[in-house]
C-alpha atoms as one frame of an Amber mdcrd trajectory, in Angstrom:
protein
 -17.724  26.603 -45.022 -15.203  24.050 -44.517 -16.004  20.534 -45.527 -15.546
  17.450 -42.761 -13.101  15.906 -44.730 -10.601  19.039 -44.670 -11.316  19.533
 -40.912  -9.955  16.304 -40.476  -7.273  16.714 -42.556  -6.517  20.025 -40.623
  -6.471  18.295 -37.145  -4.886  15.379 -38.429  -7.394  13.840 -36.586  -9.459
  10.787 -37.835 -12.303  11.243 -35.393 -15.529  13.177 -35.477 -14.692  16.966
 -35.676 -16.081  18.762 -32.607 -17.294  21.861 -34.567 -18.035  22.778 -37.872
 -16.859  26.039 -37.695 -14.721  28.097 -40.710 -11.477  27.919 -38.909  -9.727
  24.781 -37.580  -8.830  23.928 -34.079  -5.661  25.477 -32.654  -5.378  22.826
 -29.667  -7.719  19.978 -30.256  -8.422  18.862 -26.985  -9.278  15.041 -28.083
  -5.615  14.586 -28.800  -4.682  15.740 -25.269  -1.522  17.957 -24.489   1.317
  17.948 -22.195  -0.492  18.033 -19.389  -1.656  14.505 -20.143   2.161  13.461
 -19.654   3.074  15.116 -16.686   3.173  11.881 -14.539   4.003   9.620 -17.982
   6.588   7.187 -17.241   6.835   7.049 -20.959   7.379  10.463 -21.409   9.086
  11.572 -18.861  12.251  10.505 -16.812  11.384   9.489 -13.186  14.090  12.251
 -12.152  11.978  14.589 -14.048   9.021  13.733 -12.157  10.690  13.581  -8.756
  12.190  17.111  -9.584   8.659  18.441  -9.775   7.911  16.790  -6.754  10.013
  17.915  -4.816   9.374  21.735  -6.398   5.470  21.397  -5.496   4.808  19.374
  -2.220   3.872  20.911   0.830   6.534  20.463   3.282   3.986  21.373   6.246
   2.230  18.467   5.232   5.320  15.881   4.591   6.458  16.908   8.293   3.246
  16.247   9.274   2.698  12.853   7.332   6.604  11.909   8.623   5.404  12.111
  11.865   2.320  10.343  11.536   3.873   7.426   9.935   7.251   7.025  11.255
   7.677   9.472  14.117   4.700   8.366  15.889   5.284   4.564  15.603   9.020
   5.328  16.629   8.078   7.355  20.088   4.851   4.158  20.609   7.236   1.390
  20.148  10.176   3.440  22.414   7.879   4.285  24.923   6.657   0.869  25.391
   9.568  -0.788  27.446   9.326   2.607  29.699   6.092   1.889  30.299   6.505
  -2.116  30.753   9.627  -2.112  32.650   8.961   1.101  34.776   5.345  -0.703
  35.956   7.493  -4.127  36.994   9.798  -1.914  39.011   7.075  -0.407  40.687
   4.882  -3.405  41.134   7.975  -5.524  42.132   8.619  -2.442  45.230   4.841
  -2.775  46.318   5.272  -6.190  46.758   8.177  -6.305  48.789   6.229  -3.751
  51.484   2.786  -5.611  50.879   2.889  -6.516  54.356   3.289  -2.881  55.993
  -0.128  -1.885  55.773  -3.625  -1.611  53.574  -2.468   1.432  51.378   0.373
  -0.899  49.541  -2.024  -3.718  49.062  -4.586  -1.103  47.521  -1.916   0.347
  45.405  -0.574  -3.002  44.107  -4.136  -4.176  43.351  -4.782  -0.803  41.206
  -1.475  -1.638  39.851  -2.561  -5.063  38.399  -5.597  -3.885  37.527  -4.010
  -0.956  35.344  -1.989  -4.099  34.169  -4.731  -6.471  33.139  -6.897  -3.542
  31.343  -3.974  -1.403  29.665  -1.287  -3.768  29.196  -2.603  -5.542  26.119
  -3.266  -2.755  24.061  -0.269  -1.038  25.081   1.570  -4.366  23.710  -0.316
  -4.240  20.757   0.514  -0.985  19.557   4.417  -1.375  20.223   3.860  -4.593
  18.136   2.226  -2.612  15.181   4.113   0.228  15.466   7.511  -2.388  15.119
   6.213  -3.737  12.319   4.989  -0.456  10.630   8.906   0.787  10.787   9.640
  -2.269   9.449   7.377  -1.753   6.563   8.213   1.566   5.939  11.722   2.138
   6.705  13.529  -1.201   6.999  12.932  -3.707   4.231  12.776  -1.106   1.807
  16.291   0.220   2.731  17.545  -3.579   2.379  15.667  -4.023  -0.848  17.448
  -0.650  -2.144  21.077  -1.930  -1.096  19.985  -5.714  -2.629  18.816  -4.737
  -5.735  21.410  -1.739  -6.483  23.999  -3.971  -5.862  22.184  -6.785  -8.415
  21.703  -3.830 -10.788  25.519  -3.094 -10.399  26.386  -6.683 -10.813  24.220
  -7.155 -14.059  25.625  -3.695 -15.720  29.330  -4.380 -14.962  29.535  -8.216
 -15.956  26.584  -8.501 -18.840  26.673 -11.404 -21.041  27.382 -13.969 -18.271
  26.399 -17.524 -18.455  22.843 -18.035 -16.166  24.945 -20.041 -13.741  27.678
 -17.586 -12.586  24.937 -14.721 -13.086  23.119 -16.815 -10.087  26.523 -16.727
  -7.823  26.798 -12.973  -8.685  23.130 -12.249  -7.696  23.717 -14.335  -4.613
  27.155 -12.529  -3.982  25.065  -9.262  -4.047  22.440 -10.214  -1.636  24.989
 -11.475   0.758  26.912  -7.918   0.625  23.718  -5.993   0.619  22.905  -7.910
   3.865  25.899  -7.189   5.461  26.205  -3.474   4.563  22.519  -2.803   6.318
  23.495  -4.940   9.441  26.733  -2.942   9.709  24.251   0.378   9.409  21.722
  -1.150  11.745  24.853  -1.960  14.237  26.206   1.923  13.893  22.686   3.319
  14.505  22.361   1.293  17.423  25.779   2.329  18.799  24.544   6.310  18.147
  21.534   5.797  19.836  21.949   3.774  22.985  23.656   6.894  25.144  20.471
   8.462  24.843  18.015   5.227  25.307  16.493   4.586  28.595  14.356   1.749
  29.286  12.674   2.189  33.029  10.104   4.978  33.589   9.065   6.552  37.044
   5.952   8.220  38.256   7.620  11.823  37.614   7.631  10.823  33.983   3.878
  11.638  33.766   4.752  15.467  34.751   6.684  15.887  32.015   5.993  13.649
  28.934   7.370  15.824  26.244  11.132  14.798  27.938  10.332  11.233  26.818
  10.255  11.854  23.336  13.980  11.768  22.573  14.572   8.683  24.959  11.734
   6.887  23.375  13.002   7.822  19.720  16.646   6.529  20.833  14.638   3.322
  22.200  13.004   2.653  18.799  16.410   2.985  17.050  18.225   0.440  19.840
  15.151  -1.889  19.085  15.071  -1.385  15.354  18.801  -1.529  15.151  19.267
  -4.502  17.113  16.452  -6.416  14.969  17.742  -5.261  11.672  21.423  -6.271
  12.469  20.573  -9.804  12.952  17.476  -9.999  10.582  19.203  -8.420   7.456
  21.749 -10.931   7.456  19.007 -13.812   7.875  17.031 -12.249   4.846  20.381
 -12.121   2.913  21.030 -15.976   3.308  17.721 -16.793   2.232  17.769 -14.553
  -0.591  21.041 -16.015  -1.969  19.847 -19.762  -1.392  16.571 -18.806  -3.293
  18.561 -18.675  -6.036  17.670 -16.409  -9.601  14.735 -16.671 -11.183  14.360
 -18.159 -14.154  12.122 -18.930 -17.485   9.691 -21.845 -16.971  11.293 -24.038
 -20.020   9.165 -26.945 -19.604   5.258 -27.478 -19.376   3.315 -30.573 -18.016
   1.274 -32.607 -20.538  -2.231 -32.828 -19.419  -3.376 -36.404 -18.390  -6.174
 -37.638 -21.372  -8.844 -37.980 -18.615  -7.700 -35.364 -16.396 -10.361 -32.304
 -15.213  -8.695 -29.492 -16.292  -9.689 -25.947 -15.788  -8.871 -23.118 -18.587
  -8.174 -19.821 -16.683  -7.670 -16.655 -18.417  -5.625 -14.166 -16.884  -5.790
 -10.435 -17.785  -4.544  -7.610 -15.682  -3.677  -3.708 -16.051  -6.858  -2.728
 -17.801  -6.413   0.811 -16.432 -10.156   1.716 -17.110 -10.320   5.689 -17.583
 -13.594   7.652 -16.746 -13.703   9.961 -20.171 -14.299   9.106 -23.639 -10.803
  10.629 -24.643  -8.957  10.090 -21.569  -5.462   9.011 -21.310  -3.860   6.624
 -18.716  -1.268   7.916 -16.133   1.810   5.850 -16.704   1.551   6.309 -20.971
   0.256   9.859 -21.398  -0.335  10.892 -24.987   1.728   7.706 -26.195  -1.012
   5.033 -25.185  -4.404   4.122 -25.903  -7.198   6.794 -25.309 -10.649   6.101
 -23.652 -11.739   2.327 -23.168 -12.351   0.850 -26.850  -9.522  -1.213 -26.710
 -10.426  -2.904 -23.268 -13.556  -3.404 -24.537 -12.440  -5.222 -27.730 -10.094
  -7.286 -25.376 -13.317  -8.621 -23.619 -15.434  -8.997 -26.584 -12.663 -11.263
 -27.386 -12.342 -12.964 -24.715 -16.070 -13.347 -24.912 -15.662 -14.959 -28.198
 -12.963 -17.200 -26.479 -15.106 -18.583 -23.924 -18.192 -19.084 -26.580 -15.955
 -21.654 -28.385 -14.435 -23.348 -25.603 -16.060 -22.543 -22.303 -13.450 -20.716
 -19.484 -13.623 -21.872 -15.795 -12.171 -18.669 -14.760 -11.473 -15.088 -15.893
  -8.374 -13.673 -13.368  -7.831  -9.969 -13.267  -4.741  -9.395 -11.357  -5.568
  -5.912 -10.160  -5.289  -2.088 -11.643  -8.701  -2.425 -13.018  -8.959   1.311
 -13.010  -6.249   3.970 -13.780  -7.243   6.014 -10.613  -9.743   4.383  -8.791
 -12.053   7.219  -9.213 -15.963   6.272  -9.593 -15.984   7.076 -13.368 -13.705
   4.496 -14.186 -15.360   1.944 -12.261 -18.469   2.778 -13.858 -16.863   2.373
 -17.234 -15.058  -0.775 -16.048 -18.377  -2.251 -14.555 -20.559  -1.043 -17.743
 -17.802  -2.840 -19.825 -18.289  -6.482 -17.916 -22.154  -5.887 -17.929 -22.036
  -6.497 -21.366 -20.445 -10.145 -20.977 -22.775 -11.702 -17.923 -20.732 -15.114
 -19.063 -17.515 -13.498 -18.099 -18.917 -11.713 -15.130 -20.274 -15.286 -13.710
 -16.405 -16.230 -13.953 -14.797 -13.316 -13.151 -12.160 -12.683 -10.054 -10.512
  -9.485  -9.508  -8.264  -8.150  -6.854  -6.874  -4.496  -6.179  -3.772  -3.271
  -7.922  -1.927   0.101  -6.855  -3.714   2.277  -9.753  -7.144   0.799  -7.803
  -6.359   2.034  -4.034  -2.815   4.376  -3.912  -3.027   6.719  -6.651  -3.567
   9.681  -4.879  -3.774  12.624  -8.209  -3.324  11.541 -11.423  -1.987  14.931
 -12.933  -0.141  15.613  -9.800   2.446  13.241  -8.429   3.811  15.796  -5.780
   0.430  15.971  -4.033   0.336  14.281  -0.651  -2.474  12.644   1.222  -2.077
  12.442   4.980  -2.875   9.602   6.593  -5.947  10.571   8.211  -7.387  11.777
   4.392 -10.932   9.894   3.585  -9.726   9.748   0.551  -7.539   6.206   0.527
 -10.425   4.959   2.673 -13.060   5.772  -0.278 -10.599   4.088  -2.715 -10.925
   1.095  -0.803 -14.407   1.118  -0.227 -15.040   1.520  -3.958 -12.636  -1.404
  -4.773 -14.557  -3.623  -1.997 -18.142  -2.730  -3.305 -17.120  -3.589  -7.476
 -15.452  -7.135  -5.463 -18.501  -7.532  -3.571 -20.910  -7.095  -6.370 -18.680
  -9.447  -8.879 -17.811 -12.356  -6.626 -19.048 -11.594  -2.865 -21.093 -14.928
  -2.614 -17.937 -16.969  -4.063 -15.253 -15.449  -1.906 -14.610 -16.304   1.603
 -12.874 -14.139   3.867 -10.360 -16.101   5.887 -11.254 -16.578  10.140  -7.535
 -16.499  11.112  -8.835 -17.132  15.393 -10.426 -20.350  14.015  -7.951 -21.223
  11.539 -10.908 -21.660   9.324 -12.770 -20.089   6.265 -15.271 -17.530   7.530
 -18.594 -15.606   6.180 -18.507 -15.189   2.430 -17.264 -11.540   1.156 -21.061
 -10.172   0.987 -21.655 -11.478   4.765 -18.561 -10.030   5.702 -19.673  -6.236
   4.657 -22.874  -6.753   5.360 -23.316  -5.085   8.863 -21.178  -1.953   7.495
 -23.283  -1.462   4.538 -24.912   1.843   5.893 -21.590   3.095   7.166 -19.898
   2.713   4.178 -22.876   4.029   2.094 -22.895   7.128   4.378 -19.085   7.657
   4.254 -19.403   7.634   0.605 -21.827  10.220   0.611 -20.881  12.320   3.394
 -16.866  11.343   4.073 -15.798  12.451   8.013 -12.913  11.154   9.728 -15.109
   9.312  12.440 -16.596   7.005   9.752 -13.287   6.687   8.204 -11.759   5.423
  11.537 -14.714   2.975  12.079 -14.041   1.623   8.782 -10.107   1.098   9.305
 -10.037  -2.703   9.848 -12.392  -3.637   7.213  -9.946  -3.591   4.131  -7.171
  -5.663   6.296  -9.539  -8.155   7.584 -11.219  -9.287   4.279  -7.902 -10.660
   2.857  -6.643 -12.892   2.341 -10.072 -14.365   0.368 -10.595 -17.588  -0.511
 -12.400 -19.476  -3.725 -12.566 -22.878  -2.186 -12.028 -25.547  -4.417 -15.066
 -27.621  -5.040 -13.978 -31.011  -4.344 -10.962 -32.400  -2.433  -8.785 -32.655
  -5.305 -10.142 -29.305  -7.140  -8.811 -26.139  -7.779  -8.520 -23.388  -5.411
  -8.050 -19.423  -5.431  -5.967 -17.098  -2.657  -6.852 -13.434  -3.290  -3.836
 -11.418  -1.859  -3.707  -7.379  -1.390  -0.398  -6.646  -2.023  -0.727  -2.970
  -2.094   1.963  -1.128   0.418   0.803   1.806   2.356   1.122   4.679  -0.021
   0.739   8.536   0.471   2.130  10.151  -2.688   1.015   9.390  -6.335   4.766
   8.764  -6.746   5.424   6.206  -4.411   1.937   4.622  -5.058   3.580   1.333
  -7.105   5.532  -0.209  -3.808   4.117  -3.672  -2.723   4.140  -5.534   0.554
   2.526  -9.081   1.361   1.599  -8.948   5.253   3.170 -11.723   7.382   0.043
 -12.227   8.891  -1.977 -12.941   5.491   1.077 -14.914   4.227  -0.053 -17.387
   7.721  -3.440 -17.225   6.667  -2.322 -18.648   3.142  -0.878 -21.018   4.341
  -3.444 -22.131   6.600  -6.064 -22.287   3.934  -4.521 -24.462   1.347  -3.493
 -26.711   4.291  -7.341 -27.325   4.980  -7.448 -28.815   1.659  -4.128 -30.807
   1.279  -4.840 -32.448  -2.012  -6.103 -29.507  -3.833  -4.439 -27.200  -6.257
  -4.203 -23.460  -5.898  -3.913 -19.899  -7.760  -2.216 -17.484  -5.538  -3.331
 -14.578  -6.906  -1.705 -10.851  -6.523  -1.011  -7.497  -8.510   3.072  -7.016
  -7.964   5.786  -9.522  -9.101   7.133 -10.943  -6.522  11.139 -11.205  -7.840
  12.823  -9.382 -10.613  12.352 -11.226 -14.022  15.480 -12.636 -15.317  15.677
 -10.098 -18.589  17.716  -7.102 -16.964  15.980  -3.696 -16.244  16.570  -0.863
 -18.114  16.609   1.706 -15.672  17.436   1.019 -11.956  14.140   2.989 -11.239
  12.193  -0.075 -12.418  13.922  -2.627  -9.568  12.768  -0.390  -6.852  10.028
   1.963  -7.655   7.501  -0.892  -8.555   9.053  -3.613  -6.196   6.869  -6.195
  -3.746   9.292  -5.212  -0.950   9.349  -8.571   0.520   8.993 -10.536  -2.590
  11.662 -13.074  -1.815  10.700 -13.742   1.460   7.082 -14.566   0.432   8.336
 -16.740  -2.591   9.891 -18.780   0.517   6.853 -18.859   2.405   5.300 -20.596
  -0.733   8.024 -23.166  -1.216   6.740 -25.388   0.945   3.362 -25.535  -1.328
   5.475 -25.189  -4.658   4.007 -28.374  -6.132   0.480 -27.430  -5.597   0.413
 -23.908  -6.428   1.283 -21.418  -9.364   1.387 -17.674  -8.477  -0.333 -15.257
 -11.157   0.610 -11.653 -11.133   0.679  -8.416 -13.149   1.572  -4.807 -12.482
   4.721  -4.503 -14.486   3.112  -5.242 -17.793   5.496  -8.069 -18.630   4.684
 -11.303 -20.137   6.869 -14.085 -18.486   6.121 -17.592 -17.188   9.059 -18.887
 -15.151   9.583 -20.028 -11.574  12.128 -19.100  -8.787  12.809 -21.309  -5.815
  11.089 -23.970  -7.320   7.821 -21.725  -7.191   5.903 -21.115 -10.548   5.036
 -17.793 -11.643   2.923 -16.321 -14.132   2.989 -12.659 -15.290   0.467 -10.857
 -17.653   0.986  -7.958 -19.812  -1.647  -5.584 -20.218  -3.794  -6.360 -23.277
  -4.476  -2.498 -23.386  -1.012  -1.135 -22.484   1.554  -3.460 -24.059   1.643
  -3.989 -27.789   2.483  -7.257 -28.706   4.843  -8.669 -31.151   2.258  -8.865
 -34.260   1.258  -4.825 -33.278  -1.881  -5.966 -31.441  -2.398  -6.716 -27.886
  -2.555 -10.318 -26.469  -3.519 -12.192 -23.481  -3.163 -15.919 -22.291  -5.567
 -18.275 -21.466  -4.248 -21.343 -19.206  -5.070 -25.013 -18.608  -4.323 -26.783
 -15.104  -5.170 -29.871 -13.827  -4.575 -31.905 -10.665  -3.429 -34.830  -9.552
  -1.195 -36.891  -7.179  -1.000 -34.001  -5.172   0.365 -31.713  -7.665  -0.909
 -28.920  -9.966   0.103 -29.221 -13.617   0.358 -26.058 -15.887   0.046 -26.891
 -19.845   1.519 -24.601 -22.379  -1.140 -21.654 -22.517  -2.979 -20.189 -25.427
  -2.067 -17.010 -26.725  -4.871 -15.230 -27.509  -4.537 -12.089 -30.113  -6.832
  -9.009 -30.273  -7.158  -6.468 -33.039  -6.921  -3.081 -32.125  -9.870  -1.036
 -32.131  -8.378   1.819 -34.384  -7.551  -1.272 -36.881  -3.903  -0.795 -36.392
  -3.418  -4.126 -35.270  -3.374  -7.536 -37.455  -5.993  -7.901 -39.885  -7.843
 -10.902 -39.682  -9.940 -12.779 -42.019 -12.024 -14.225 -39.227 -12.747 -11.022
 -36.577 -12.337 -13.323 -33.740  -9.241 -15.557 -35.006  -8.356 -18.744 -33.247
  -6.248 -18.913 -30.395  -2.845 -19.925 -30.908  -1.459 -22.374 -28.197   2.178
 -21.706 -28.124   4.331 -24.056 -29.677   7.364 -23.067 -27.440   7.239 -21.817
 -23.750   5.726 -18.331 -23.203   9.125 -16.678 -21.760  10.572 -13.258 -21.389
   8.910  -9.905 -22.519   7.967  -9.592 -26.351   8.770  -5.601 -25.468  10.994
  -5.008 -22.513  10.692  -1.591 -22.536   7.077  -1.988 -21.466   7.874  -3.163
 -17.642   5.726  -1.506 -15.214
């Protein structure tokens, strides 16, 4: 009979052997295999993953998804002018003959009632369709051109001084805008002959004949918008300037009220003891031991010097599965002092990943899977801080109810949907996700510190495209209104996606496009009027960076679970902030080092070494290879 040490030597594993049988395992399941690397961007190129996607994707589902996401909104947008202008023409004709008898008057009254009842829904549907097309088709194309030209420029002229590179990036943005504007103009010219703008009653008898004119109308409307908007976007991007490292931190006044904020992100909890992460595969950590070690370390830091806030900017889980959320909550439950100070927000892995092992899997917009992932996330957020954050009331321009109060009327429906699923229940719960954001943790005093929690995840139905981000224009408006309610307060604006590309050039073009916040530069422009009073905290790219863009300070967190530090362990930052004179001050951060659970990190004489306040600004990435 083989001894335990012999089995360990035979399998090459330091873990407890699965079996004490005479023969060692041919494949040790604890160490994973090639299936764990199928969707790993660390082990496979995006071309390889994309090739597998094309080979395995369901074409009928792809056509249906395209129809629902792009085709249907385009038809609705194109039908709106036919309906509105057709009704206006009929109304004016009936009005001109209203004195001819009673029937024209009755028809006129009927048309007026129909317009009153159905006019607003038609216009709302047209508006939603327009912005849906803008988010799904227009802005990604502009982002592709802008970042593509910037990437090429950076590769062609490496080593340029920062001021010249800034000018080069501005020129690239302008050229990208001009190209997109020209393409949009060509689209308008091509679609115009097929467009039609006034409908009549005979169209009701042959509605399918309206599909082509409706699509042409949509192309003309969107094309005209993009022709001008692309130029506006390009000028705004060029004027914004290039992101740069934050080279100076603020000194804290000796008697000022300060807040200590621990910033974590991208913990990627898995639901299995031997589970690997999607992105890292077998090259990354296994199980949740490292995440627990990070929380243990943070608890020790809090015991030594209390924290005011623990902020996790998304991707608490690896794929939003129930077992992963359970593992995350179990780890948090072991640290009640941290849980009392914890704020979390949704990341793309929490709500958008469709299938851990198969990036080719497509989820239809009507599938209950996405709604389930959203509701799981909301359930955890409500449990952790449902009574401490408020949903903003757009109509009144004030803070509304707490998250717990907002979800209370839907508790039974949410529980029933989680238990049974169903399209009808899913449709009833559709609006909840958008309505609860942005969430506001208001300052306790007029000159205190508040937190705005945003959902920056774009609608995604592929695992392959799950990492894109988008900030809703309505949410940006609500954010500004919330900050104006407390004009002397400082604010942390928390979201998952990075606002702008890092100053360090990306190794691959896919890094700039596949994970981008599509309207990030626009959002920076929305924040600029409040730049002195806010700091943006985000995660997503596993890159440690503190910098600014357009005067807006940005703090990017690495993943303390997936990104190794310079010392071979992992680390995160504790930030110190204060508010005074209508400005938010940001001090040099403390780097908190964590020994890895397998002992491969730095060996400390003290199991919880003292925090290291960075002597120099924490800029750049300790490992530019970890950028997603």
